[in-house]
C-alpha positions in Angstrom: 6.4 -61.4 85.7 10.0 -60.7 86.4 11.7 -59.7 89.6 14.6 -58.2 87.6 15.3 -54.4 88.0 13.8 -52.7 84.9 17.0 -50.8 84.3 19.0 -54.1 84.1 16.4 -55.6 81.8 16.7 -52.5 79.5 20.5 -53.0 79.4 20.0 -56.6 78.4 17.5 -55.7 75.7 19.6 -52.8 74.5 22.8 -55.1 74.3 20.9 -57.8 72.4 19.3 -55.1 70.0 22.8 -53.7 69.3 24.1 -57.0 68.2 21.0 -58.1 66.3 21.1 -54.8 64.4 24.7 -55.4 63.7 24.1 -58.9 62.4 21.2 -57.7 60.3 23.1 -54.7 59.0 26.1 -56.8 57.8 23.9 -59.4 56.2 22.0 -56.7 54.3 25.2 -55.0 53.4 26.5 -58.2 51.9 23.5 -58.5 49.8 23.9 -54.9 48.6 27.7 -55.2 47.8 28.7 -56.5 44.4 32.4 -57.2 45.2 32.9 -60.8 46.3 35.5 -59.8 49.0 33.1 -57.1 50.3 30.3 -59.7 50.5 32.6 -62.2 52.4 33.8 -59.4 54.8 30.3 -58.3 55.6 29.1 -61.9 56.2 32.1 -62.5 58.5 31.2 -59.5 60.5 27.6 -60.7 60.7 28.8 -64.0 62.2 30.9 -62.2 64.7 27.9 -60.1 65.8 26.1 -63.4 66.5 29.0 -64.5 68.6 28.8 -61.3 70.6 25.2 -62.2 71.5 26.5 -65.3 73.2 29.1 -63.3 75.0 26.5 -60.8 76.2 24.5 -63.9 77.5 27.5 -64.9 79.5 28.0 -61.3 80.8 24.4 -61.0 82.0 24.1 -64.6 83.3 25.6 -63.4 86.6 23.1 -60.6 86.8 19.9 -62.5 85.8 19.1 -66.1 86.0 19.1 -68.3 82.8 15.3 -68.2 82.4 15.2 -64.4 82.7 18.1 -64.1 80.2 16.2 -66.3 77.7 13.0 -64.3 78.3 14.6 -60.9 77.7 16.8 -62.0 74.7 13.7 -63.8 73.1 11.6 -60.6 73.6 14.2 -58.5 71.8 14.8 -61.2 69.1 11.1 -61.3 68.4 10.8 -57.6 67.8 14.2 -55.9 67.9 14.4 -52.2 67.9 15.6 -50.9 64.6 18.7 -48.8 64.7 18.6 -45.5 62.8 21.8 -46.8 61.0 19.8 -49.7 59.6 17.0 -47.2 58.5 19.7 -45.2 56.7 21.0 -48.3 54.9 17.6 -49.3 53.7 16.9 -45.7 52.5 20.2 -45.7 50.6 19.3 -49.1 49.0 15.8 -47.9 48.1 17.1 -44.7 46.6 19.1 -46.7 44.1 16.2 -48.8 43.1 17.8 -52.3 43.6 19.8 -53.7 46.5 22.8 -54.5 44.4 23.2 -50.9 43.4 24.0 -49.6 46.9 27.3 -47.7 47.3 29.8 -49.8 49.1 31.5 -46.8 50.7 28.2 -45.7 52.2 27.7 -49.3 53.6 31.2 -49.0 55.2 30.6 -45.6 56.7 27.2 -46.8 58.0 28.9 -49.9 59.5 31.4 -47.7 61.3 28.6 -45.7 62.8 26.9 -48.7 64.0 30.2 -49.9 65.7 30.7 -46.4 67.1 27.3 -46.6 68.8 28.1 -50.1 70.1 31.4 -48.9 71.6 29.5 -46.0 73.3 26.9 -48.5 74.7 29.5 -50.8 76.2 31.5 -47.9 77.6 28.4 -46.7 79.3 27.8 -50.4 80.7 31.4 -50.5 82.0 30.8 -47.7 84.5 27.8 -49.6 85.9 29.8 -52.5 87.4 32.8 -53.1 89.7 32.8 -56.8 89.2 36.3 -57.7 87.7 34.9 -60.6 85.6 32.1 -58.5 84.1 34.6 -55.7 83.5 36.9 -58.0 81.6 33.9 -59.1 79.4 32.8 -55.7 78.7 36.4 -54.5 77.9 36.6 -57.5 75.6 33.3 -56.5 73.8 34.7 -52.9 73.6 37.9 -54.2 72.0 35.9 -56.3 69.5 33.7 -53.3 68.5 36.9 -51.2 68.2 38.5 -53.9 66.0 35.4 -53.9 63.8 35.5 -50.1 63.5 39.1 -50.1 62.6 38.7 -52.9 60.1 35.8 -51.0 58.4 38.0 -47.8 58.3 40.8 -49.7 56.7 38.4 -51.2 54.2 37.0 -47.8 53.4 40.5 -46.3 53.0 41.3 -49.1 50.6 38.1 -48.8 48.6 38.6 -45.1 48.3 42.3 -45.6 47.6 43.3 -43.0 50.0 45.1 -44.9 52.6 45.7 -43.4 56.0 47.5 -40.3 57.2 51.1 -40.9 58.1 52.5 -39.1 61.1 56.1 -39.4 59.9 57.7 -39.7 56.4 57.8 -43.3 55.4 60.5 -42.6 52.8 62.7 -39.8 51.5 62.7 -38.4 48.0 66.4 -38.0 47.8 66.9 -41.8 48.0 68.5 -41.7 51.4 66.8 -44.0 54.0 
């Protein structure tokens, strides 16, 4: 049995579950996407989620000992909590009858939702510590999740061919620059 505070243990499990769900989601989205660049992008994001698990290990290593980290992360890896976003992706794939018929834009939107939830989780974690080193790590993870969110938004804009809203004119119709 562990001597780790159950609240901290839940945070460790929650952080690991987030990243495992992200990795699974992106691998599954890669399977469901027909476009080679889309597949490559989703697989690259899956790899980055795996890297985040290592960063989370470093983050929690000062809070729990190595054996406890291994136990908690192994527990979550053995039977991870499934995110509602993954359930939605699987339902969308099932509704189309075959994995390769899933809608790329839906996968991008669901990925953005997954990243939004990760940002909220790490923002909540940030207020639980005053340790400068841990705060730097958490902020780094938040920045990574924001980067993923923005990257997916850009991809969605590109796929939809709508681009982004501009806050100022980029050109003038009269030919004057």
